[in-house]
LOVEXSE-373061 format. One record per residue (C-alpha): residue number from 0; x, y, z; residue in three letters. Coordinates in pm, 1 decimal, padded with zeros to 6 digits. Example, Ala and Ser with C-alpha at 12.3 -4.5 7.8 and 13.67 -1.06 7.14 Angstrom:
@num->0&px->01230.0&py->-00450.0&pz->00780.0&residuo->ALA
@num->1&px->01367.0&py->-00106.0&pz->00714.0&residuo->SER
END
This chain:
@num->0&px->-00694.5&py->00134.8&pz->01659.1&residuo->MET
@num->1&px->-00296.0&py->00048.2&pz->01739.1&residuo->GLY
@num->2&px->-00029.1&py->00270.1&pz->01791.9&residuo->ASN
@num->3&px->00336.6&py->00226.8&pz->01679.1&residuo->HIS
@num->4&px->00458.0&py->00010.6&pz->01961.4&residuo->LEU
@num->5&px->00142.1&py->-00207.6&pz->01905.9&residuo->ASN
@num->6&px->00014.4&py->-00149.7&pz->01557.9&residuo->PRO
@num->7&px->-00303.3&py->-00284.9&pz->01388.4&residuo->THR
@num->8&px->-00228.9&py->-00607.3&pz->01208.4&residuo->LEU
@num->9&px->-00418.0&py->-00586.0&pz->00883.1&residuo->ALA
@num->10&px->-00497.2&py->-00848.4&pz->00612.4&residuo->ILE
@num->11&px->-00606.6&py->-00795.4&pz->00257.9&residuo->SER
@num->12&px->-00952.8&py->-00797.1&pz->00097.5&residuo->ASN
@num->13&px->-00740.8&py->-01028.8&pz->-00183.4&residuo->ARG
@num->14&px->-00714.9&py->-01323.6&pz->00037.7&residuo->ILE
@num->15&px->-01099.5&py->-01442.8&pz->-00093.4&residuo->PHE
@num->16&px->-01315.5&py->-01359.0&pz->-00378.6&residuo->SER
@num->17&px->-01605.9&py->-01383.8&pz->-00106.1&residuo->SER
@num->18&px->-01623.6&py->-01114.9&pz->00094.4&residuo->THR
@num->19&px->-01824.3&py->-01359.2&pz->00349.4&residuo->GLN
@num->20&px->-01521.2&py->-01588.4&pz->00332.0&residuo->ASP
@num->21&px->-01291.7&py->-01306.6&pz->00393.8&residuo->LEU
@num->22&px->-01542.1&py->-01175.5&pz->00730.4&residuo->ILE
@num->23&px->-01558.2&py->-01509.0&pz->00882.9&residuo->ASN
@num->24&px->-01127.5&py->-01550.3&pz->00804.6&residuo->TYR
@num->25&px->-01079.4&py->-01226.2&pz->01030.3&residuo->ALA
@num->26&px->-01334.3&py->-01319.1&pz->01281.8&residuo->LEU
@num->27&px->-01194.9&py->-01665.9&pz->01363.7&residuo->ILE
@num->28&px->-00821.0&py->-01514.2&pz->01343.3&residuo->ASN
@num->29&px->-00914.0&py->-01199.9&pz->01562.5&residuo->LYS
@num->30&px->-00794.5&py->-00946.4&pz->01272.7&residuo->CYS
@num->31&px->-01015.3&py->-00658.6&pz->01340.8&residuo->THR
@num->32&px->-00858.8&py->-00481.6&pz->01014.4&residuo->ALA
@num->33&px->-00897.0&py->-00512.5&pz->00689.8&residuo->ILE
@num->34&px->-00705.3&py->-00319.2&pz->00384.5&residuo->ASP
@num->35&px->-00931.6&py->-00299.3&pz->00119.5&residuo->TYR
@num->36&px->-00768.2&py->-00293.6&pz->-00245.6&residuo->SER
@num->37&px->-01003.9&py->-00196.4&pz->-00512.3&residuo->PHE
@num->38&px->-00954.1&py->-00430.6&pz->-00822.5&residuo->HIS
@num->39&px->-00659.1&py->-00373.3&pz->-01008.9&residuo->PHE
@num->40&px->-00808.8&py->-00434.8&pz->-01340.4&residuo->GLY
@num->41&px->-01082.6&py->-00122.2&pz->-01359.6&residuo->ILE
@num->42&px->-01042.4&py->00195.5&pz->-01504.8&residuo->ASN
@num->43&px->-01423.1&py->00314.2&pz->-01528.8&residuo->LYS
@num->44&px->-01586.0&py->00512.8&pz->-01258.9&residuo->THR
@num->45&px->-01911.4&py->00264.0&pz->-01285.1&residuo->PRO
@num->46&px->-01705.3&py->-00043.9&pz->-01186.2&residuo->ASP
@num->47&px->-01526.7&py->00132.6&pz->-00921.5&residuo->LEU
@num->48&px->-01869.5&py->00249.7&pz->-00745.3&residuo->LYS
@num->49&px->-01977.1&py->-00118.6&pz->-00783.0&residuo->GLU
@num->50&px->-01737.7&py->-00228.7&pz->-00542.2&residuo->GLU
@num->51&px->-01937.0&py->-00021.4&pz->-00261.6&residuo->THR
@num->52&px->-02132.8&py->-00320.8&pz->-00192.5&residuo->VAL
@num->53&px->-01826.1&py->-00523.3&pz->-00071.8&residuo->PHE
@num->54&px->-01690.2&py->-00208.4&pz->00138.8&residuo->ILE
@num->55&px->-02023.8&py->-00184.3&pz->00292.0&residuo->GLU
@num->56&px->-02063.0&py->-00547.4&pz->00394.4&residuo->ASN
@num->57&px->-01706.2&py->-00524.6&pz->00578.2&residuo->ILE
@num->58&px->-01805.2&py->-00171.7&pz->00735.8&residuo->SER
@num->59&px->-02091.2&py->-00311.0&pz->00873.6&residuo->GLU
@num->60&px->-01908.6&py->-00550.6&pz->01072.0&residuo->ARG
@num->61&px->-01718.5&py->-00303.3&pz->01243.2&residuo->GLY
@num->62&px->-01371.8&py->-00361.0&pz->01101.5&residuo->PHE
@num->63&px->-01120.3&py->-00080.4&pz->01082.7&residuo->GLU
@num->64&px->-01098.4&py->-00031.4&pz->00680.5&residuo->ILE
@num->65&px->-00770.9&py->00151.1&pz->00509.5&residuo->ARG
@num->66&px->-00780.4&py->00201.8&pz->00128.9&residuo->PHE
@num->67&px->-00544.4&py->00091.5&pz->-00153.0&residuo->HIS
@num->68&px->-00563.7&py->00190.9&pz->-00524.7&residuo->CYS
@num->69&px->-00314.4&py->-00087.0&pz->-00715.5&residuo->PRO
@num->70&px->-00469.5&py->00022.0&pz->-01040.6&residuo->PHE
@num->71&px->-00298.6&py->-00124.8&pz->-01366.5&residuo->LYS
@num->72&px->-00443.5&py->00121.0&pz->-01630.1&residuo->SER
@num->73&px->-00465.1&py->00449.9&pz->-01443.4&residuo->ILE
@num->74&px->-00163.9&py->00671.6&pz->-01413.8&residuo->GLU
@num->75&px->-00185.0&py->01031.2&pz->-01283.4&residuo->MET
@num->76&px->00162.6&py->01067.0&pz->-01353.8&residuo->ALA
@num->77&px->00144.0&py->00995.7&pz->-01742.3&residuo->HIS
@num->78&px->00296.3&py->01221.7&pz->-02014.0&residuo->LYS
@num->79&px->-00039.1&py->01243.9&pz->-02169.1&residuo->ASN
@num->80&px->-00185.2&py->01503.8&pz->-01966.2&residuo->LYS
@num->81&px->-00582.7&py->01421.2&pz->-02035.2&residuo->ASP
@num->82&px->-00474.0&py->01047.3&pz->-01952.5&residuo->PHE
@num->83&px->-00318.0&py->01197.1&pz->-01623.8&residuo->ALA
@num->84&px->-00580.2&py->01398.4&pz->-01554.8&residuo->TYR
@num->85&px->-00836.0&py->01149.2&pz->-01620.6&residuo->TYR
@num->86&px->-00670.9&py->00926.8&pz->-01368.6&residuo->SER
@num->87&px->-00684.1&py->01191.5&pz->-01103.9&residuo->LEU
@num->88&px->-01029.8&py->01234.9&pz->-01121.1&residuo->GLN
@num->89&px->-01096.5&py->00849.7&pz->-01104.4&residuo->PHE
@num->90&px->-00831.4&py->00855.7&pz->-00757.0&residuo->LEU
@num->91&px->-01060.5&py->01151.7&pz->-00647.1&residuo->LYS
@num->92&px->-01354.7&py->00899.0&pz->-00693.1&residuo->VAL
@num->93&px->-01155.8&py->00664.8&pz->-00483.7&residuo->CYS
@num->94&px->-01112.8&py->00929.5&pz->-00177.9&residuo->VAL
@num->95&px->-01494.4&py->00967.3&pz->-00176.6&residuo->ASP
@num->96&px->-01568.5&py->00621.6&pz->-00134.9&residuo->ILE
@num->97&px->-01349.8&py->00576.6&pz->00121.3&residuo->ALA
@num->98&px->-01449.0&py->00890.0&pz->00291.4&residuo->ALA
@num->99&px->-01819.3&py->00786.9&pz->00268.1&residuo->GLU
@num->100&px->-01705.0&py->00447.0&pz->00444.6&residuo->PHE
@num->101&px->-01504.8&py->00661.1&pz->00737.0&residuo->GLY
@num->102&px->-01173.7&py->00565.1&pz->00556.2&residuo->GLY
@num->103&px->-00874.6&py->00778.1&pz->00691.8&residuo->ASN
@num->104&px->-00600.7&py->00661.2&pz->00458.0&residuo->PHE
@num->105&px->-00575.9&py->00563.5&pz->00104.4&residuo->LEU
@num->106&px->-00269.1&py->00441.7&pz->-00074.3&residuo->THR
@num->107&px->-00150.7&py->00544.0&pz->-00439.7&residuo->THR
@num->108&px->00112.4&py->00464.5&pz->-00647.0&residuo->HIS
@num->109&px->00324.0&py->00646.3&pz->-00951.1&residuo->ILE
@num->110&px->00459.8&py->00399.8&pz->-01230.7&residuo->GLY
@num->111&px->00251.3&py->00102.8&pz->-01112.6&residuo->LEU
@num->112&px->00175.0&py->-00087.2&pz->-01447.0&residuo->GLY
@num->113&px->00387.9&py->00097.3&pz->-01652.3&residuo->PHE
@num->114&px->00687.1&py->-00059.7&pz->-01788.2&residuo->LYS
@num->115&px->00918.1&py->00233.7&pz->-01883.4&residuo->SER
@num->116&px->00927.9&py->00551.7&pz->-01730.3&residuo->MET
@num->117&px->00936.9&py->00723.6&pz->-02077.3&residuo->ASP
@num->118&px->00569.8&py->00672.5&pz->-02059.1&residuo->GLU
@num->119&px->00554.6&py->00923.8&pz->-01755.9&residuo->LEU
@num->120&px->00626.0&py->01294.1&pz->-01704.4&residuo->ASP
@num->121&px->00783.2&py->01404.5&pz->-01352.9&residuo->TYR
@num->122&px->00565.7&py->01737.1&pz->-01326.2&residuo->GLN
@num->123&px->00242.6&py->01574.4&pz->-01425.1&residuo->ASN
@num->124&px->00332.9&py->01355.8&pz->-01074.0&residuo->ALA
@num->125&px->00419.5&py->01628.5&pz->-00891.1&residuo->LEU
@num->126&px->00069.3&py->01817.6&pz->-00985.8&residuo->ARG
@num->127&px->-00167.2&py->01540.1&pz->-01001.2&residuo->ASN
@num->128&px->-00004.7&py->01362.6&pz->-00654.7&residuo->LEU
@num->129&px->-00027.0&py->01745.5&pz->-00489.2&residuo->SER
@num->130&px->-00370.7&py->01763.9&pz->-00597.5&residuo->ALA
@num->131&px->-00501.6&py->01437.4&pz->-00478.3&residuo->LEU
@num->132&px->-00329.0&py->01498.3&pz->-00156.4&residuo->VAL
@num->133&px->-00496.0&py->01828.7&pz->-00121.0&residuo->ASN
@num->134&px->-00832.2&py->01644.7&pz->-00219.9&residuo->TYR
@num->135&px->-00819.0&py->01380.3&pz->00034.6&residuo->GLY
@num->136&px->-00724.0&py->01660.0&pz->00310.5&residuo->SER
@num->137&px->-01040.5&py->01825.1&pz->00248.4&residuo->LYS
@num->138&px->-01250.7&py->01501.0&pz->00315.3&residuo->LYS
@num->139&px->-01030.1&py->01431.3&pz->00647.4&residuo->GLY
@num->140&px->-00804.3&py->01161.7&pz->00459.2&residuo->LEU
@num->141&px->-00428.0&py->01142.9&pz->00426.0&residuo->ILE
@num->142&px->-00337.3&py->01005.7&pz->00069.4&residuo->VAL
@num->143&px->-00003.2&py->00787.6&pz->00101.4&residuo->CYS
@num->144&px->00231.3&py->00708.3&pz->-00145.6&residuo->LEU
@num->145&px->00398.1&py->00372.6&pz->-00172.0&residuo->GLU
@num->146&px->00762.9&py->00273.0&pz->-00286.3&residuo->ASN
@num->147&px->00766.2&py->00068.9&pz->-00548.3&residuo->LEU
@num->148&px->01067.9&py->-00152.6&pz->-00695.2&residuo->THR
@num->149&px->01098.5&py->00071.2&pz->-01030.0&residuo->SER
@num->150&px->01049.3&py->00445.6&pz->-01122.3&residuo->GLY
@num->151&px->01092.8&py->00773.0&pz->-00908.6&residuo->TRP
@num->152&px->00965.7&py->00556.6&pz->-00582.2&residuo->THR
@num->153&px->01252.7&py->00301.9&pz->-00569.8&residuo->ASN
@num->154&px->01537.2&py->00456.4&pz->-00387.8&residuo->ASN
@num->155&px->01523.6&py->00683.3&pz->-00067.7&residuo->PRO
@num->156&px->01609.3&py->01003.7&pz->-00239.0&residuo->SER
@num->157&px->01362.7&py->01070.7&pz->-00510.7&residuo->SER
@num->158&px->01100.9&py->00884.5&pz->-00313.2&residuo->PHE
@num->159&px->01161.3&py->01115.2&pz->-00020.9&residuo->LEU
@num->160&px->01173.7&py->01423.2&pz->-00275.7&residuo->LYS
@num->161&px->00840.6&py->01315.7&pz->-00395.2&residuo->LEU
@num->162&px->00682.6&py->01316.6&pz->-00065.2&residuo->ILE
@num->163&px->00847.7&py->01651.6&pz->00048.7&residuo->GLU
@num->164&px->00709.9&py->01809.1&pz->-00257.9&residuo->ASP
@num->165&px->00342.6&py->01711.3&pz->-00257.8&residuo->THR
@num->166&px->00273.3&py->01647.9&pz->00103.4&residuo->GLY
@num->167&px->00178.1&py->01309.5&pz->00052.8&residuo->ALA
@num->168&px->00239.6&py->01058.5&pz->00338.9&residuo->MET
@num->169&px->00428.9&py->00659.3&pz->00310.4&residuo->VAL
@num->170&px->00318.2&py->00367.4&pz->00274.1&residuo->THR
@num->171&px->00624.4&py->00203.0&pz->00351.5&residuo->PHE
@num->172&px->00631.8&py->-00168.0&pz->00127.3&residuo->ASP
@num->173&px->00906.4&py->-00395.0&pz->00308.5&residuo->LEU
@num->174&px->00913.7&py->-00627.2&pz->00003.1&residuo->GLY
@num->175&px->00930.7&py->-00372.7&pz->-00273.7&residuo->HIS
@num->176&px->01240.9&py->-00198.9&pz->-00055.0&residuo->ALA
@num->177&px->01391.7&py->-00554.2&pz->-00003.9&residuo->ASN
@num->178&px->01388.7&py->-00587.2&pz->-00347.5&residuo->SER
@num->179&px->01457.1&py->-00237.4&pz->-00497.4&residuo->SER
@num->180&px->01754.5&py->-00194.1&pz->-00732.4&residuo->PRO
@num->181&px->01894.7&py->00063.9&pz->-00484.6&residuo->TRP
@num->182&px->01934.1&py->-00230.4&pz->-00240.8&residuo->VAL
@num->183&px->02009.9&py->-00498.1&pz->-00480.4&residuo->LEU
@num->184&px->02297.3&py->-00260.9&pz->-00613.2&residuo->ARG
@num->185&px->02443.9&py->-00269.5&pz->-00215.3&residuo->LYS
@num->186&px->02404.1&py->00119.1&pz->-00288.8&residuo->GLU
@num->187&px->02220.2&py->00070.4&pz->00082.1&residuo->GLY
@num->188&px->02024.6&py->-00158.3&pz->00316.6&residuo->GLU
@num->189&px->01685.5&py->-00184.0&pz->00327.1&residuo->SER
@num->190&px->01643.8&py->-00014.3&pz->00696.6&residuo->VAL
@num->191&px->01820.4&py->00298.9&pz->00559.4&residuo->GLU
@num->192&px->01574.4&py->00306.8&pz->00313.6&residuo->PHE
@num->193&px->01292.7&py->00308.3&pz->00562.7&residuo->LEU
@num->194&px->01493.7&py->00548.7&pz->00833.1&residuo->LYS
@num->195&px->01512.2&py->00799.8&pz->00518.0&residuo->SER
@num->196&px->01153.5&py->00838.0&pz->00513.7&residuo->VAL
@num->197&px->01057.7&py->00729.8&pz->00868.7&residuo->ALA
@num->198&px->00887.1&py->01055.9&pz->00979.2&residuo->THR
@num->199&px->00639.1&py->01014.2&pz->00692.3&residuo->TYR
@num->200&px->00565.1&py->00666.4&pz->00745.6&residuo->ILE
@num->201&px->00190.7&py->00579.8&pz->00861.7&residuo->VAL
@num->202&px->00105.9&py->00242.5&pz->00719.2&residuo->ASN
@num->203&px->00358.8&py->-00082.9&pz->00613.9&residuo->ALA
@num->204&px->00312.9&py->-00351.5&pz->00373.0&residuo->HIS
@num->205&px->00471.3&py->-00669.3&pz->00541.4&residuo->ILE
@num->206&px->00613.9&py->-00939.1&pz->00316.8&residuo->TYR
@num->207&px->00980.5&py->-01056.0&pz->00250.0&residuo->ALA
@num->208&px->01042.3&py->-00953.3&pz->-00110.3&residuo->LYS
@num->209&px->00919.5&py->-00953.2&pz->-00452.1&residuo->GLU
@num->210&px->00985.7&py->-01194.9&pz->-00755.5&residuo->GLU
@num->211&px->00879.0&py->-01215.4&pz->-01096.2&residuo->ILE
@num->212&px->00682.8&py->-01501.7&pz->-01220.8&residuo->GLU
@num->213&px->00910.3&py->-01633.4&pz->-01504.2&residuo->GLU
@num->214&px->00627.1&py->-01734.8&pz->-01744.0&residuo->LYS
@num->215&px->00387.4&py->-01469.7&pz->-01694.7&residuo->THR
@num->216&px->00620.7&py->-01188.2&pz->-01616.2&residuo->GLY
@num->217&px->00396.3&py->-01071.5&pz->-01351.0&residuo->GLU
@num->218&px->00543.0&py->-00981.6&pz->-00970.1&residuo->PRO
@num->219&px->00440.4&py->-01167.0&pz->-00679.7&residuo->PHE
@num->220&px->00496.4&py->-01154.7&pz->-00303.0&residuo->HIS
@num->221&px->00735.5&py->-01392.1&pz->-00125.7&residuo->VAL
@num->222&px->00604.4&py->-01451.2&pz->00248.2&residuo->PRO
@num->223&px->00887.3&py->-01488.3&pz->00531.9&residuo->PRO
@num->224&px->00969.1&py->-01817.9&pz->00601.9&residuo->GLU
@num->225&px->01089.5&py->-01667.0&pz->00946.5&residuo->THR
@num->226&px->01125.2&py->-01324.9&pz->01064.6&residuo->LEU
@num->227&px->01483.2&py->-01327.3&pz->00964.2&residuo->ASP
@num->228&px->01486.2&py->-01135.5&pz->00656.3&residuo->SER
@num->229&px->01237.9&py->-00858.5&pz->00768.4&residuo->ILE
@num->230&px->01307.8&py->-00825.4&pz->01139.7&residuo->SER
@num->231&px->01562.2&py->-00535.5&pz->01144.4&residuo->PRO
@num->232&px->01286.8&py->-00332.4&pz->00904.4&residuo->LEU
@num->233&px->00999.3&py->-00423.8&pz->01183.5&residuo->LEU
@num->234&px->01218.7&py->-00314.9&pz->01491.7&residuo->SER
@num->235&px->01286.8&py->-00004.8&pz->01268.1&residuo->ALA
@num->236&px->00936.3&py->00065.3&pz->01239.7&residuo->LEU
@num->237&px->00833.8&py->00033.6&pz->01599.2&residuo->ILE
@num->238&px->01053.1&py->00352.0&pz->01607.7&residuo->GLY
@num->239&px->00805.3&py->00542.9&pz->01359.5&residuo->THR
@num->240&px->00451.8&py->00661.0&pz->01417.6&residuo->LYS
@num->241&px->00356.2&py->00363.2&pz->01178.1&residuo->CYS
@num->242&px->00044.5&py->00189.2&pz->01319.0&residuo->ASN
@num->243&px->-00059.2&py->-00022.6&pz->01059.0&residuo->TRP
@num->244&px->00099.6&py->-00341.5&pz->00939.1&residuo->TRP
@num->245&px->-00074.4&py->-00483.2&pz->00643.7&residuo->LEU
@num->246&px->-00005.1&py->-00865.6&pz->00548.8&residuo->ILE
@num->247&px->00024.2&py->-00823.2&pz->00190.5&residuo->GLU
@num->248&px->-00014.8&py->-01176.6&pz->00094.3&residuo->LEU
@num->249&px->-00336.6&py->-01337.1&pz->-00109.7&residuo->LYS
@num->250&px->-00262.3&py->-01737.3&pz->00013.3&residuo->ILE
@num->251&px->-00420.0&py->-01804.3&pz->00295.1&residuo->LYS
@num->252&px->-00173.5&py->-02044.5&pz->00431.4&residuo->GLU
@num->253&px->00112.0&py->-01764.9&pz->00405.3&residuo->GLN
@num->254&px->-00096.3&py->-01532.1&pz->00574.0&residuo->VAL
@num->255&px->-00179.3&py->-01750.8&pz->00872.3&residuo->ASP
@num->256&px->00185.2&py->-01814.7&pz->00914.1&residuo->LYS
@num->257&px->00282.0&py->-01473.6&pz->00883.1&residuo->THR
@num->258&px->00014.4&py->-01350.5&pz->01136.3&residuo->LEU
@num->259&px->00188.4&py->-01580.9&pz->01356.3&residuo->SER
@num->260&px->00542.7&py->-01444.2&pz->01304.6&residuo->LEU
@num->261&px->00396.3&py->-01099.4&pz->01361.9&residuo->LEU
@num->262&px->00202.1&py->-01165.3&pz->01655.7&residuo->ARG
@num->263&px->00514.0&py->-01370.5&pz->01842.2&residuo->SER
@num->264&px->00728.1&py->-01085.2&pz->01731.4&residuo->PHE
@num->265&px->00534.8&py->-00803.2&pz->01876.3&residuo->LEU
@num->266&px->00492.7&py->-01026.5&pz->02169.7&residuo->GLY
@num->267&px->00840.2&py->-01023.5&pz->02226.6&residuo->ARG
@num->268&px->00830.2&py->-00652.4&pz->02198.4&residuo->LYS
END
């Protein structure tokens, strides 16, 4: 377990399709922590439960695990109350699975995968995120909300209000902050964004920025070539209680380089 001055550097299970390849990579590179993302395309509980065999394999090797719910077709803030409620129940199963394997942190989102805010309802967001936070608390698990590049979590003021009103903690995504309209319009800098929610940050997602693939319209994460683009954010993170830095990249060579950069940065600190 790391601390804010010497945070745990975690890697994502999404680097490899094979759990054994993931485990081998982690052991070779002396990574003791895995951030487990459930498959983004699923929306049925039986499919969710099928993932426990992979989590069990990771857990049995002694890795510290935190959990991430990047679902593209699950939305607890949806304006359709029935669908929002279904999404909440689905996310509660994620909490159950995380707790079963000793997980203490789970990251969720509001508005991920939905192109228009017209599809969402703010009161449903408040009600259901609060309910998920309370459900997690009863299981000994902290529910965290991640900042995105769109919606209510893409700027400091509305993101902070959601956090304060629901009791959620924060997973601060550096790339999303750097790519947020609030930063791109020069309303403020990403370090200001981070500092506005600093007391709530317990996880960080580390990469340079998010861009959109021209052909598919899908977002992808850009790795840091050097630490110049993110070192102010990393230094600000050192001043928080965040002790978990996930290298949120899926290409092995990019993970290799970023891991080396972060170890060098922390070594200097």
